[in-house]
C-alpha atoms as a printed R data frame, in Angstrom:
    type eleno elety resid chain resno       x        y       z
1   ATOM     1    CA   ILE     A     1 -64.522 -104.221 -16.272
2   ATOM     2    CA   TRP     A     2 -61.477 -105.598 -14.433
3   ATOM     3    CA   ASP     A     3 -60.386 -102.040 -13.602
4   ATOM     4    CA   GLU     A     4 -63.855 -101.284 -12.270
5   ATOM     5    CA   TRP     A     5 -63.722 -104.387 -10.081
6   ATOM     6    CA   ARG     A     6 -60.402 -103.183  -8.672
7   ATOM     7    CA   ILE     A     7 -61.903  -99.735  -8.020
8   ATOM     8    CA   ARG     A     8 -64.799 -101.340  -6.152
9   ATOM     9    CA   SER     A     9 -62.373 -103.405  -4.073
10  ATOM    10    CA   THR     A    10 -60.436 -100.286  -3.150
11  ATOM    11    CA   LEU     A    11 -63.611  -98.426  -2.175
12  ATOM    12    CA   ARG     A    12 -64.468 -101.048   0.432
13  ATOM    13    CA   ARG     A    13 -61.931  -99.366   2.686
14  ATOM    14    CA   LYS     A    14 -63.648  -97.492   5.472
15  ATOM    15    CA   ASP     A    15 -61.542  -94.346   4.997
16  ATOM    16    CA   VAL     A    16 -62.809  -93.567   1.477
17  ATOM    17    CA   ARG     A    17 -64.969  -90.426   1.625
18  ATOM    18    CA   LEU     A    18 -65.351  -89.552  -2.052
19  ATOM    19    CA   VAL     A    19 -64.195  -90.530  -5.531
20  ATOM    20    CA   HIS     A    20 -62.893  -88.049  -8.085
21  ATOM    21    CA   ILE     A    21 -62.481  -89.161 -11.707
22  ATOM    22    CA   LEU     A    22 -59.955  -86.707 -13.143
23  ATOM    23    CA   TRP     A    23 -60.670  -87.302 -16.843
24  ATOM    24    CA   GLY     A    24 -64.387  -87.899 -17.100
25  ATOM    25    CA   GLU     A    25 -64.573  -87.992 -20.901
26  ATOM    26    CA   PHE     A    26 -62.591  -91.218 -21.078
27  ATOM    27    CA   ALA     A    27 -62.394  -92.688 -17.578
28  ATOM    28    CA   THR     A    28 -65.975  -92.609 -16.279
29  ATOM    29    CA   PRO     A    29 -66.674  -96.179 -15.049
30  ATOM    30    CA   ARG     A    30 -69.274  -97.870 -17.257
31  ATOM    31    CA   LEU     A    31 -70.762  -99.389 -14.116
32  ATOM    32    CA   ALA     A    32 -70.211  -96.313 -11.982
33  ATOM    33    CA   ARG     A    33 -73.051  -96.933  -9.546
34  ATOM    34    CA   TRP     A    34 -71.849 -100.492  -9.046
35  ATOM    35    CA   CYS     A    35 -68.220  -99.427  -8.571
36  ATOM    36    CA   VAL     A    36 -68.945  -96.607  -6.152
37  ATOM    37    CA   PRO     A    37 -70.957  -97.717  -3.127
38  ATOM    38    CA   LYS     A    38 -74.010  -95.726  -2.153
39  ATOM    39    CA   GLY     A    39 -73.217  -92.741   0.041
40  ATOM    40    CA   ILE     A    40 -69.774  -92.012  -1.462
41  ATOM    41    CA   PRO     A    41 -69.971  -88.857  -3.617
42  ATOM    42    CA   LEU     A    42 -68.701  -89.222  -7.181
43  ATOM    43    CA   ILE     A    43 -67.020  -86.183  -8.774
44  ATOM    44    CA   GLY     A    44 -65.922  -85.924 -12.416
45  ATOM    45    CA   SER     A    45 -63.672  -83.409 -14.163
46  ATOM    46    CA   PHE     A    46 -64.182  -82.716 -17.869
47  ATOM    47    CA   HIS     A    47 -61.734  -81.063 -20.253
48  ATOM    48    CA   ALA     A    48 -63.138  -81.141 -23.816
49  ATOM    49    CA   SER     A    49 -63.856  -77.797 -25.462
50  ATOM    50    CA   ALA     A    50 -67.349  -76.838 -26.575
51  ATOM    51    CA   ARG     A    51 -66.327  -77.543 -30.181
52  ATOM    52    CA   ARG     A    52 -65.345  -81.128 -29.353
53  ATOM    53    CA   GLN     A    53 -67.964  -82.111 -26.761
54  ATOM    54    CA   GLU     A    54 -70.421  -83.580 -29.253
55  ATOM    55    CA   SER     A    55 -67.788  -85.687 -31.005
56  ATOM    56    CA   VAL     A    56 -66.286  -86.889 -27.700
57  ATOM    57    CA   PHE     A    57 -69.591  -87.940 -26.118
58  ATOM    58    CA   GLY     A    58 -71.738  -88.775 -29.143
59  ATOM    59    CA   ARG     A    59 -75.093  -90.001 -27.850
60  ATOM    60    CA   ARG     A    60 -73.619  -91.126 -24.549
61  ATOM    61    CA   ARG     A    61 -74.203  -89.100 -21.404
62  ATOM    62    CA   PRO     A    62 -71.796  -90.701 -18.923
63  ATOM    63    CA   PHE     A    63 -71.695  -87.480 -16.913
64  ATOM    64    CA   LEU     A    64 -75.221  -88.053 -15.564
65  ATOM    65    CA   VAL     A    65 -73.840  -90.557 -13.011
66  ATOM    66    CA   TYR     A    66 -71.861  -87.866 -11.184
67  ATOM    67    CA   ASP     A    67 -72.919  -86.105  -8.004
68  ATOM    68    CA   TRP     A    68 -70.744  -83.124  -8.949
69  ATOM    69    CA   ILE     A    69 -68.838  -82.024 -12.049
70  ATOM    70    CA   THR     A    70 -65.877  -79.675 -12.351
71  ATOM    71    CA   LEU     A    71 -65.042  -77.968 -15.630
72  ATOM    72    CA   MET     A    72 -62.002  -76.105 -16.947
73  ATOM    73    CA   SER     A    73 -63.926  -73.201 -18.513
74  ATOM    74    CA   GLU     A    74 -67.265  -71.451 -18.334
75  ATOM    75    CA   THR     A    75 -67.695  -72.217 -22.036
76  ATOM    76    CA   GLN     A    76 -68.269  -75.918 -21.267
77  ATOM    77    CA   LYS     A    77 -71.290  -75.417 -19.022
78  ATOM    78    CA   ALA     A    78 -74.095  -75.125 -21.574
79  ATOM    79    CA   TYR     A    79 -73.508  -78.604 -22.995
80  ATOM    80    CA   PHE     A    80 -74.008  -80.341 -19.650
81  ATOM    81    CA   VAL     A    81 -76.989  -78.238 -18.552
82  ATOM    82    CA   GLU     A    82 -78.788  -78.669 -21.878
83  ATOM    83    CA   ARG     A    83 -78.450  -82.455 -21.492
84  ATOM    84    CA   GLY     A    84 -79.922  -82.665 -18.045
85  ATOM    85    CA   PHE     A    85 -77.113  -82.091 -15.538
86  ATOM    86    CA   PRO     A    86 -78.157  -79.585 -12.830
87  ATOM    87    CA   ALA     A    87 -76.307  -76.271 -13.082
88  ATOM    88    CA   SER     A    88 -76.272  -76.139  -9.270
89  ATOM    89    CA   ARG     A    89 -73.895  -79.124  -9.236
90  ATOM    90    CA   LEU     A    90 -71.384  -77.718 -11.724
91  ATOM    91    CA   SER     A    91 -68.197  -75.889 -10.727
92  ATOM    92    CA   VAL     A    92 -65.545  -74.242 -12.892
93  ATOM    93    CA   ILE     A    93 -62.121  -74.728 -11.368
94  ATOM    94    CA   LEU     A    94 -59.393  -73.427 -13.643
95  ATOM    95    CA   HIS     A    95 -56.491  -75.679 -14.557
96  ATOM    96    CA   GLY     A    96 -53.158  -75.324 -12.795
97  ATOM    97    CA   VAL     A    97 -49.449  -75.379 -13.591
98  ATOM    98    CA   ASP     A    98 -46.333  -76.380 -11.664
99  ATOM    99    CA   THR     A    99 -44.771  -72.932 -11.250
100 ATOM   100    CA   GLY     A   100 -41.902  -74.446  -9.287
101 ATOM   101    CA   PHE     A   101 -40.731  -76.433 -12.303
102 ATOM   102    CA   PHE     A   102 -41.908  -74.119 -15.064
103 ATOM   103    CA   ARG     A   103 -40.201  -70.883 -14.065
104 ATOM   104    CA   PRO     A   104 -38.076  -68.217 -15.771
105 ATOM   105    CA   ALA     A   105 -34.363  -68.660 -16.264
106 ATOM   106    CA   GLU     A   106 -32.064  -66.869 -13.850
107 ATOM   107    CA   PRO     A   107 -30.695  -64.417 -14.697
108 ATOM   108    CA   ALA     A   108 -33.308  -63.308 -17.195
109 ATOM   109    CA   SER     A   109 -32.028  -62.836 -20.724
110 ATOM   110    CA   GLY     A   110 -32.098  -59.484 -22.485
111 ATOM   111    CA   PRO     A   111 -33.681  -58.765 -25.858
112 ATOM   112    CA   SER     A   112 -32.647  -61.199 -28.577
113 ATOM   113    CA   ASP     A   113 -30.879  -60.199 -31.765
114 ATOM   114    CA   GLY     A   114 -31.935  -61.492 -35.141
115 ATOM   115    CA   PRO     A   115 -35.319  -63.049 -35.888
116 ATOM   116    CA   LEU     A   116 -37.877  -63.555 -33.145
117 ATOM   117    CA   ARG     A   117 -37.696  -67.001 -31.554
118 ATOM   118    CA   GLY     A   118 -41.213  -68.376 -31.914
119 ATOM   119    CA   LEU     A   119 -42.556  -71.653 -30.511
120 ATOM   120    CA   ILE     A   120 -45.700  -73.764 -30.832
121 ATOM   121    CA   VAL     A   121 -46.249  -76.887 -28.709
122 ATOM   122    CA   GLY     A   122 -48.832  -79.633 -29.056
123 ATOM   123    CA   SER     A   123 -51.580  -80.737 -31.391
124 ATOM   124    CA   THR     A   124 -55.070  -80.713 -29.860
125 ATOM   125    CA   GLU     A   125 -57.086  -77.686 -31.040
126 ATOM   126    CA   ARG     A   126 -53.938  -76.054 -32.510
127 ATOM   127    CA   ASP     A   127 -54.370  -74.580 -35.987
128 ATOM   128    CA   HIS     A   128 -51.032  -75.545 -37.497
129 ATOM   129    CA   ILE     A   129 -52.268  -74.934 -41.028
130 ATOM   130    CA   PHE     A   130 -53.014  -71.312 -40.155
131 ATOM   131    CA   LEU     A   131 -49.630  -70.794 -38.495
132 ATOM   132    CA   SER     A   132 -47.816  -72.317 -41.458
133 ATOM   133    CA   GLU     A   133 -49.562  -69.733 -43.663
134 ATOM   134    CA   VAL     A   134 -48.414  -66.979 -41.317
135 ATOM   135    CA   MET     A   135 -44.837  -68.212 -41.620
136 ATOM   136    CA   ARG     A   136 -45.068  -68.342 -45.418
137 ATOM   137    CA   ASN     A   137 -46.309  -64.733 -45.516
138 ATOM   138    CA   LEU     A   138 -43.888  -63.205 -43.026
139 ATOM   139    CA   PRO     A   139 -41.009  -61.216 -44.507
140 ATOM   140    CA   PRO     A   140 -37.665  -63.026 -44.183
141 ATOM   141    CA   GLY     A   141 -35.866  -62.437 -40.888
142 ATOM   142    CA   VAL     A   142 -38.908  -61.537 -38.778
143 ATOM   143    CA   MET     A   143 -39.271  -64.847 -36.946
144 ATOM   144    CA   ASN     A   144 -37.945  -68.387 -36.782
145 ATOM   145    CA   LEU     A   145 -40.396  -70.974 -35.461
146 ATOM   146    CA   THR     A   146 -39.866  -74.216 -33.571
147 ATOM   147    CA   VAL     A   147 -42.785  -76.664 -33.887
148 ATOM   148    CA   VAL     A   148 -43.081  -79.367 -31.203
149 ATOM   149    CA   THR     A   149 -45.777  -81.939 -31.936
150 ATOM   150    CA   ARG     A   150 -46.095  -85.688 -32.450
151 ATOM   151    CA   SER     A   151 -48.797  -85.286 -35.090
152 ATOM   152    CA   TYR     A   152 -47.504  -86.227 -38.542
153 ATOM   153    CA   ASP     A   153 -50.294  -84.228 -40.214
154 ATOM   154    CA   ASP     A   154 -49.412  -81.109 -38.241
155 ATOM   155    CA   LEU     A   155 -45.708  -81.456 -39.022
156 ATOM   156    CA   ALA     A   156 -46.566  -81.942 -42.703
157 ATOM   157    CA   ALA     A   157 -48.249  -78.509 -42.777
158 ATOM   158    CA   TYR     A   158 -44.807  -76.882 -42.432
159 ATOM   159    CA   ARG     A   159 -43.097  -78.838 -45.219
160 ATOM   160    CA   GLY     A   160 -41.017  -76.399 -47.254
161 ATOM   161    CA   CYS     A   161 -41.940  -73.545 -44.886
162 ATOM   162    CA   PRO     A   162 -39.083  -71.033 -44.439
163 ATOM   163    CA   GLY     A   163 -37.706  -70.419 -40.962
164 ATOM   164    CA   VAL     A   164 -39.310  -73.493 -39.366
165 ATOM   165    CA   VAL     A   165 -37.665  -76.277 -37.363
166 ATOM   166    CA   THR     A   166 -39.820  -79.255 -36.368
167 ATOM   167    CA   LYS     A   167 -39.347  -81.550 -33.374
168 ATOM   168    CA   GLY     A   168 -41.517  -84.589 -32.762
169 ATOM   169    CA   TRP     A   169 -41.105  -84.685 -28.995
170 ATOM   170    CA   LEU     A   170 -39.275  -83.040 -26.088
171 ATOM   171    CA   ASP     A   171 -39.091  -84.290 -22.505
172 ATOM   172    CA   ASP     A   172 -40.108  -81.924 -19.702
173 ATOM   173    CA   HIS     A   173 -36.601  -80.572 -19.083
174 ATOM   174    CA   ALA     A   174 -35.951  -79.910 -22.780
175 ATOM   175    CA   LEU     A   175 -39.381  -78.305 -23.076
176 ATOM   176    CA   LEU     A   176 -38.633  -76.081 -20.085
177 ATOM   177    CA   GLU     A   177 -35.467  -74.839 -21.765
178 ATOM   178    CA   LYS     A   178 -37.320  -74.282 -25.036
179 ATOM   179    CA   TYR     A   179 -39.978  -72.138 -23.300
180 ATOM   180    CA   ARG     A   180 -37.252  -70.103 -21.596
181 ATOM   181    CA   ALA     A   181 -35.282  -69.601 -24.799
182 ATOM   182    CA   SER     A   182 -38.289  -68.461 -26.845
183 ATOM   183    CA   ASP     A   183 -39.493  -64.896 -27.257
184 ATOM   184    CA   LEU     A   184 -43.100  -65.867 -27.904
185 ATOM   185    CA   LEU     A   185 -45.394  -68.898 -27.794
186 ATOM   186    CA   LEU     A   186 -47.722  -68.804 -30.805
187 ATOM   187    CA   MET     A   187 -51.018  -70.626 -30.292
188 ATOM   188    CA   PRO     A   188 -53.626  -70.102 -33.010
189 ATOM   189    CA   LEU     A   189 -56.512  -72.204 -31.694
190 ATOM   190    CA   MET     A   190 -59.724  -73.660 -33.066
191 ATOM   191    CA   ASP     A   191 -61.201  -73.756 -29.538
192 ATOM   192    CA   SER     A   192 -59.912  -74.079 -26.011
193 ATOM   193    CA   THR     A   193 -60.672  -74.756 -22.396
194 ATOM   194    CA   ALA     A   194 -57.435  -75.076 -20.434
195 ATOM   195    CA   ASN     A   195 -54.175  -75.384 -22.338
196 ATOM   196    CA   ASN     A   196 -51.064  -76.806 -20.684
197 ATOM   197    CA   ALA     A   197 -48.623  -75.250 -23.156
198 ATOM   198    CA   ILE     A   198 -50.060  -71.779 -22.587
199 ATOM   199    CA   LEU     A   199 -49.852  -72.127 -18.807
200 ATOM   200    CA   GLU     A   200 -46.335  -73.579 -18.921
201 ATOM   201    CA   SER     A   201 -45.064  -70.856 -21.250
202 ATOM   202    CA   MET     A   202 -46.536  -68.052 -19.133
203 ATOM   203    CA   ALA     A   203 -45.076  -69.643 -15.982
204 ATOM   204    CA   CYS     A   204 -41.657  -69.442 -17.679
205 ATOM   205    CA   GLY     A   205 -42.277  -65.749 -18.376
206 ATOM   206    CA   THR     A   206 -42.673  -66.282 -22.117
207 ATOM   207    CA   PRO     A   207 -45.633  -64.286 -23.470
208 ATOM   208    CA   VAL     A   208 -48.297  -65.972 -25.576
209 ATOM   209    CA   MET     A   209 -49.815  -64.845 -28.856
210 ATOM   210    CA   VAL     A   210 -53.269  -66.425 -29.154
211 ATOM   211    CA   ASN     A   211 -56.676  -65.741 -30.679
212 ATOM   212    CA   ARG     A   212 -59.613  -64.983 -28.398
213 ATOM   213    CA   VAL     A   213 -61.639  -68.208 -28.467
214 ATOM   214    CA   GLY     A   214 -63.288  -70.495 -25.905
215 ATOM   215    CA   GLY     A   215 -61.696  -70.275 -22.468
216 ATOM   216    CA   VAL     A   216 -58.716  -68.170 -23.569
217 ATOM   217    CA   PRO     A   217 -59.997  -64.999 -21.786
218 ATOM   218    CA   GLU     A   218 -60.126  -66.977 -18.519
219 ATOM   219    CA   TYR     A   219 -56.465  -67.936 -18.760
220 ATOM   220    CA   VAL     A   220 -54.607  -65.311 -20.820
221 ATOM   221    CA   SER     A   221 -54.338  -61.653 -19.840
222 ATOM   222    CA   PRO     A   222 -54.059  -59.259 -22.806
223 ATOM   223    CA   GLU     A   223 -52.109  -56.911 -20.531
224 ATOM   224    CA   CYS     A   224 -48.998  -59.116 -20.655
225 ATOM   225    CA   ASN     A   225 -49.692  -61.320 -23.682
226 ATOM   226    CA   ILE     A   226 -50.918  -60.729 -27.217
227 ATOM   227    CA   VAL     A   227 -54.578  -61.685 -27.633
228 ATOM   228    CA   VAL     A   228 -55.828  -61.377 -31.217
229 ATOM   229    CA   GLU     A   229 -59.526  -61.211 -32.004
230 ATOM   230    CA   GLY     A   230 -59.444  -63.751 -34.820
231 ATOM   231    CA   LYS     A   231 -57.254  -65.689 -37.216
232 ATOM   232    CA   VAL     A   232 -56.436  -63.476 -40.176
233 ATOM   233    CA   VAL     A   233 -52.998  -64.102 -41.663
234 ATOM   234    CA   ASP     A   234 -52.308  -60.430 -42.439
235 ATOM   235    CA   ASP     A   235 -53.233  -59.379 -38.880
236 ATOM   236    CA   TRP     A   236 -50.891  -61.922 -37.305
237 ATOM   237    CA   CYS     A   237 -48.077  -60.977 -39.674
238 ATOM   238    CA   ARG     A   238 -48.518  -57.275 -38.884
239 ATOM   239    CA   LYS     A   239 -48.467  -57.875 -35.135
240 ATOM   240    CA   LEU     A   240 -45.360  -60.045 -35.428
241 ATOM   241    CA   ARG     A   241 -43.586  -57.354 -37.441
242 ATOM   242    CA   ASP     A   242 -44.509  -54.791 -34.767
243 ATOM   243    CA   ILE     A   243 -43.240  -57.044 -31.978
244 ATOM   244    CA   SER     A   244 -40.034  -57.753 -33.853
245 ATOM   245    CA   ALA     A   245 -39.372  -54.022 -34.021
246 ATOM   246    CA   ASP     A   246 -39.933  -53.536 -30.259
247 ATOM   247    CA   ARG     A   247 -37.845  -56.155 -28.443
248 ATOM   248    CA   GLU     A   248 -37.762  -54.139 -25.231
249 ATOM   249    CA   ARG     A   249 -41.536  -54.521 -24.983
250 ATOM   250    CA   LEU     A   250 -41.175  -58.305 -25.044
251 ATOM   251    CA   VAL     A   251 -38.601  -58.155 -22.265
252 ATOM   252    CA   ARG     A   252 -40.901  -55.996 -20.121
253 ATOM   253    CA   MET     A   253 -43.784  -58.407 -20.681
254 ATOM   254    CA   ARG     A   254 -41.865  -61.397 -19.317
255 ATOM   255    CA   ALA     A   255 -42.014  -60.433 -15.626
256 ATOM   256    CA   GLU     A   256 -45.688  -59.480 -15.920
257 ATOM   257    CA   THR     A   257 -46.487  -62.750 -17.681
258 ATOM   258    CA   ARG     A   258 -44.827  -64.763 -14.921
259 ATOM   259    CA   ALA     A   259 -46.689  -62.804 -12.226
260 ATOM   260    CA   TRP     A   260 -49.992  -63.478 -14.011
261 ATOM   261    CA   ALA     A   261 -49.234  -67.207 -14.298
262 ATOM   262    CA   GLU     A   262 -48.598  -67.530 -10.565
263 ATOM   263    CA   ARG     A   263 -52.345  -67.302  -9.905
264 ATOM   264    CA   PHE     A   264 -52.617  -70.726 -11.580
265 ATOM   265    CA   ASP     A   265 -50.079  -72.372  -9.272
266 ATOM   266    CA   TRP     A   266 -51.331  -75.865  -8.377
267 ATOM   267    CA   ARG     A   267 -51.153  -75.029  -4.673
268 ATOM   268    CA   THR     A   268 -53.744  -72.288  -5.243
269 ATOM   269    CA   ILE     A   269 -55.918  -74.460  -7.482
270 ATOM   270    CA   ALA     A   270 -55.677  -77.392  -5.034
271 ATOM   271    CA   ALA     A   271 -57.255  -75.233  -2.339
272 ATOM   272    CA   GLU     A   272 -60.358  -74.868  -4.536
273 ATOM   273    CA   TYR     A   273 -60.638  -78.641  -4.874
274 ATOM   274    CA   LEU     A   274 -60.192  -79.091  -1.130
275 ATOM   275    CA   SER     A   275 -62.981  -76.583  -0.569
276 ATOM   276    CA   LEU     A   276 -65.227  -78.548  -2.937
277 ATOM   277    CA   TYR     A   277 -64.377  -81.844  -1.234
278 ATOM   278    CA   THR     A   278 -65.192  -80.339   2.155
279 ATOM   279    CA   ARG     A   279 -68.601  -79.113   0.948
């Protein structure tokens, strides 16, 4: 309530034209219509995937206070419309990435020798149990995997798993170097809207291997990444063996992956928000 009082105090300034809550699931003011004076439009952005929306909101419908809502994926829309928010006041604005910071190494490295250098980053919606099974079923020498997550349960899935190194946390600069040094980001997902790790990896020119679920088709091009229809251990193992045998293909994909990621540059995405604010 103290935070909401401070918001209200700030909004007394005459130059405030609108309010945008960037993480509506968790930051929507409980007394939104008290905090935001009449006549100032209230916009909320929501990130949760369709699979998680019910558990995040429960019986609450905090989104009904907004004048406009922006989403990260078309797959989120149905939940809001079915619960009374007008479809005419919903926009999908895809998530962005800092392509100035997350960028390929110069000069670009050639094909790697030895096992593929795989990487998985994060916890939310990642299927670490599935990926640990992939690693246990891969023939020796096909791929080594670095796992970066703070989740103890996720790290525990790889206990005794051959070819796996786990790291609890990396700062942005260390993460940048890890993306650049990897041949492939592996992201078996349970669901997805936007995904920072996927965008950051692609911006570094590192292709992504991911299953087609949720908003993945909106963010990941199968032309320069590896999009798998489902999560079947044998299928993933076969594709990884094929990739391991064709390192030149991975090198060719890197420039295309970076070019694809540039469409998500924050400067491009910001223009869409500015257009919305103007309307």
